[in-house]
N, C-alpha and C positions, 0 to 999 in steps of 0.2 A: 816861412812867414817872417816878416820883419818885426822889429820891436813894437811899432805902432799897431800892427795887426794883433799881436799878443795882448796888448792893452785893450784893444777893442773886444776881443773874445772874453777877457777877464771881466770887463764891464757888462757884457751881455749875460754872463752866467751869474754874476754877483747877486741880483735880486732874488733869484730862485733859491740860492744857497742861504741867503739871509732869512727868507720866509720860512724855509725848512728848519733852520736853526731855532728861530723864535718859536715855531710851533712845537718842536720837540722839547724845548726848555719849558714851555707852558705845560705840556703834557706831563713832564717829569715833576713839575712843581704841584700840579693839581691831581696827580694820579690817585692819591688816597681818597679824594672826594668825588671820583668819577664812578659811575656804575660799571659793573662787569660787562654789560652789553651797551655799547655807545650808540646813540642815534647819530648817523652820519649822512643821511639824505632826508630831505624834507619836501613836502608837497607845496603847491602854490599857496595853500592856506596856512602853512607853517607847521603842520603836524608831521611827525616823523614817519617815514615809510621805508627806511633802509637802516640796517644796523650792522655793527661789526664789533668783535671783541677787541680788547686793547692791543694785542699783538698785531692783529690784522690792520687796525687803524694806523699803526706806525709803518707797516709794510706799504700800505696804499700811499701814504704821504711821501715816503721816500721814493717810491716808484714814480709818482706824479711829478714831484719836483725834479728828480733826476732826468726823467724823460723830457720835460720842458727845457731844462738847462742844456741837454744834449742837442736839441733842435736849434736853439738860439746860438749855441757854440758853433755848430756847423754853418749856419747862415752867416755868422760874423766872420768865420775863418775863410769862407770860399767866395764871398760876394765882392764885387767891385762897386764901391759906393760913390755916389755924389753925396755931399754933406746932408742934403735934405733926406735922401733915402736912408742914410745911416741913422739919422735922428728918428725917423719913423720906426725903423727896426728896433732900436734900443728903447724908444718910448713905448712901443707895443709890448716889449718884453717886461719892462718895469710895471706897466699897467696890469698885465696878466699875473705877474707875481704878487702885486699888491692886492688884486681881487681875490685870488686863491688863498693867499696868506690870511687876509682878513676873515674870509668865510670859514676857514679852518679854525681860527681862534674863536670866532663867534660860536661855532658849533661846540667847541670844548666848554666854553662858559655856559652855554645853554644846558649842557649835560651836568653841570656842577650840582652836587648834592641830590641828584635824582636817584630814586631807588632802582629804576629801570629806564632804558632808553625810550620805551613806549610813552613815558610821561612827558618827554621833552618837547618843547615848542620853540620854533625859531621864527619870530615875526618877520613879515615881508620888508619892513623898514631896514632890516639888516642888509638886505641886498642893495638897497639904495645907498646905504652907508658904505658898502663894499665898492660900489661904482665910484663914489666920491674919492675913496682911498686910491682906487685905480687911476683916476684922473690926476690926482696929486703925484702919485708915484711915476706915472708916465711923463709928466712935466719935469719931475726931478731927474729922471733918466736922460731926457733930451738935453737938459741943462748941463748935466755932468759930462755929457759927450763933448760939449764945447771946450772942455779943458784938455781934451786929448789931441794929439797929433795924428790925424787919420792917414791911412795910406793914400798916396798921391792918386788923384783921379785924372786920368788921361782922357781928353775929349775923344769921342768916337771918331775914327778915321772916315774919310769920305769913301764913296764907292770905289772899289778897285777896278783895274782894267778888265774888260770883258775878254775872257780867254775861251779858246775852243780846243777840243781834242780832235786830232786828225784821225779820221776813219776812212778806210777805203770804200769805194762804191760797193754797196750791198753788204758791207761789214756790220755786224750786230754787236752791240756792247751794252753792258749794264754795270751799275755800281751799287753797293750795299754796305751799310755800316751800322753797328749798334751805337747808341749814344747814352750811356748810363749816367744817372744823376746821383751824386753822393747826398745832395740835400734831400731829395725825395726819399732815398733809401733811409736816411736818418729819421725823417718824419714817419715813414711807415713802420720802422722798428720801434720808435717811441710809442706809437699808438698800440702796437702789439704788446709792449711792456705794460702800458696802462691797462689794456684789456686783460692781460694775464693777471694783474693785481686785482682787478675788479672780479674776475672769475674766482679767484681764491677767496675773496670776501663774500661776494653776493651770488655767485653762480653765473650761468651763461646768460641769463636774461639781461642784466645790466651791462654785460661785457660785449654783447653782440655788435653794437654800433662801432665802438673803437676797433674791435677785431676785424670787422668787415671793411671798415675804411682803411685800416692798416694794410690788409691784404690787397685791396684794390690799388692803393698808392704804390705798393711794392711792385705789383704787376705792371703798372704804368711808368715805373721809374727807369725803364731801359727801353726807349723807343727803337724801332727798327726803321731806318731811313733808306729808301731806294730811289735810284734814278734809272729809268729804262724807257721803253717805247710808250709807256703809259704816262710818263711825266715824273714829277717828284711826289713820292708817297711816304707818309709817316704813319706808323701804327705801333701799338705795344708789341714787344717781342713775343709774348705768350698769349696774346688775345687778338682776334681779328678786328676788334672795334674798341675805342673810337679811332677812326681813320681820317686823315686829311690828304687829299690828292690835288695837285696842281697839274692839269693836263698840258701837254706840249703846246696846244693851240692857245693857251692862256699865258704862256711864258714870253715876256718881252725880252728880258735878259736876266742872267744870274751871275752873281759875283761872290767871292769869298772875302769876308772881312770880320774884324773883331766887333763883338757887340757887348754892351753892358746891361746886365739883367735889370738892375734897379733903376739906373738913371735913364735908360732908353725905353724899357718896357714895363717898369713899375713893379717887377717881381718875377716869380718863376711859375712855370706851368704853361698852359695855353693862354696867351696874352693877346688882348685886342686894344690897340691904341689908335688915335687919329692917323689915318694914312698907312697903318701897318698892323700886322698881327704876326704871331709866330709861336712855335713850340720852344720856349726858352727854359732850359733846365740848368743853365750855368752861364756865367760870363765867359767870353772867349770866342774861339773860332766858330764861324757859322756860315752856312750857305744862305744868301739873301736873294730872293727871286722878286724881280719887279714884274707884276702881272700886267696884262694888256690894258686894264682899266686904270693903271697908275699906282695901285696899292702894292705894298711890299709884304712878303711872307718870308720869315726867317726860321731856320732850324739850327740849333747849336749842335755841331757834330764835327768830329775829327776828319781830316782829309777833305775838307769842304771845297778846296780849290779844284781837286779832280772832279768832284760831283758837279760843281758849277760849270766847268769846262765841258763836261759830257752833256749836261743839260742844254747848254747853249748850242752845241753841235746837233743834238737830236731835235731841238725846237726849230733850228734853221732848216734842217733836212725835211721835217714835217711840213714846213711852210711852203716849200717849193714843189711839193707833190700835188 
C-alpha cells in the first residue's frame, strides 16, 4: 500500500477507536455509580430486556468496535475508489461509529444510580438523537476525506480483444478456479467475533443471527467458477446454491479486463447495475461476458483471460452445431 492508502485506512478505523475510547472512559468514570448488572438491551417501549455484568459489558464493546474497525480497514485497504465511492464508505463508517457510540453512552447514563438493571429505561427519543449524531458524524467523515490524497483512480479500460483457445475437432476442455474474497472473509470473521461476544454475555438466543450470517458469508466468500460445455457457472465452493449460470447459447462474447468494485458496480457481492450485473468480490481482473441480449455479467477471478478465451471457443462451437 502507498502512503495515501495508509492514510485512508487510518481515517476509516479512527471513528470506531474514538467511540470505544470515549465509552471506556465514561465507563471508568461512572463505574462506582453503575449497578452490578447493567441493562444493555432495550425493547421498543424503552424497558430493559437484556443484561450484562460490568466485565461482559467491556468485552462486548471491545469486540463490537474491533470487529467494525476491522471490516472498514479491509474495505479501505483493498478497494479501488472513485472519490464519491470513498466518501460513501468513510461516511458510512463514521455514521455507524457515531450511532453505536452514542447509544452505548446513552445506555451507561440510563444505568446511572440504578439499584439493578431491571429498573432502567431508555426512551425512544434516544434512538432519534443517535441517528442525528450518526448523520453529523457521517458528514464529518466525508468532509475529512477531502483533506486526503486518495489513491489514484484509473478509468476502467475498454473491452479487450476477443480471444479464443484453439481446440482440435472433438477435443473437450474445461476451466475451473476458486475466487476467494478477503473482504467477505473479514466481514464473516467480524460477525463471528460479535456473535461469540454476544454468546458469552447473553447465550445462544441473541447470538444466533450474527453467528448464522457470519457462517453464511464465510461459506460464500470463496466462489467456484467454471467454464465448460454448460457455459459459465459460479457457485460457493462448499454449497451447491446460490448458483449463477450463463449457458453457451446466451454468450455473445467474453473478455478479460480490470473492473472497479465501487466505481463500476457500487460495492461487493452480487451486484446489479443498469446494463450489467456480476459477482464482484474485489477490484481487479475479471471475466466479463456480453450476453445475447446486450447485458454484461462479470466475475472477478484470476486467470480470467484463459476462461474468456475458452468460453468464446465453446460458445462458437455450440453455435455452429
